[in-house]
N, C-alpha and C positions, 0 to 999 in steps of 0.2 A: 434517501441517503443510505449510507453504508456504515458499518461498524468495523473499526480496525482492532485486530486481536494480535497482540505481540507477546514475545518471549514464550512462544509455543515450543513444546517438545518436538523434536524432529520425527518422532514416531506418530504424531497426530495425523488423522485422516479427515477428509471432508465429512464423512459420516459421523466421526467423533464430535466435530464442531457442531454439526447439525443437531445431533442428539442433545448436547448441552444447551444450546440456544433455544431449542424447541420448548424447553421448560418455561420460557418467558414469552412465547408467542409463535406465530407461524414464520418459519424460515423460508425465504424465497430463493436464496442463492448463497452458496459458499464458494470461496476461491482460496486456494492455497498455492501461491506462487512457488515455482521451483527454480533452482539454479540452472542456467542454460548449459553449463559444462558438465555438471555432475548429475543433474536430474533430482538431486535431493531437495526436500522442502527447505525454504529459506528462514523458517522460524517465526513467520507471521502469516496472517490471513485476513480475509474480509468476509463479513456476514451481512446479508441484506435480509431485513425482516419486513413483515407486512405493513407495519405502521411505525411512526416516530415514537409513539407511546411504548410500544413493545421493545423497540431498540433501547429507549432510555431505561426501561425496567431491567433489561439484560445488562446494560452498562453499570447501573447502580449495584446490581447483585454480584457481578463477576469481576469488576475491576479490582485488581490486587489479590484475587482469590488464588489459592494454591490448587493447581490442576496438573495431573500427570508429572508431579515432582517439580513444578515451576510456579512462580508467582506471575500470573498472566496480567498483561496490560490491556485494558479494554476501554476504548473511547470512540467518539464520532470520527470517522475517517475524514481526513482533509483532502481537498481536491489536489490531484497530482500537479506539481509545478512543472511548467514547461522548461525543458533543458535547452540551453543555448547551443550554438554551433560548436564546432570543434576547437575554435581558436580564440574566441573572445574578440576584443578590439584590436584589429591589426593596422590601425592607422588608415591613411588615405587610400593606400593600395587595396586594402580588403573591404573598403566601404562601398566600392562602386563609383566613387566620386573622383577617381584618379584620371587625369588626362595628361598623357606624356607630352612633354615639350619637344619641339623640334629644334635641334641645335644645328647651327651652320658650321661647316668645317672651314 
């Protein structure tokens, strides 16, 4: 599983997160998503630790803690929800069930 870390300072680095979480166990991976257009960090990240027990220890200790001038949010990451297509329900035409009728002139 993975830990979600929110309300991060935009100055935080992967090394910063790794250092903080390593106090609670072995950090396997750190991800800091960036904005596609600006390249700036998005203010949240994900940390994977060696075991669920280590993750829970970090969550218990760090959720709501003040770090780098912000109160961070730390909890179990939820699976990413699948996003639908671009248009939602478009009726019969968009569903693939449309069969045009032939009209006589």
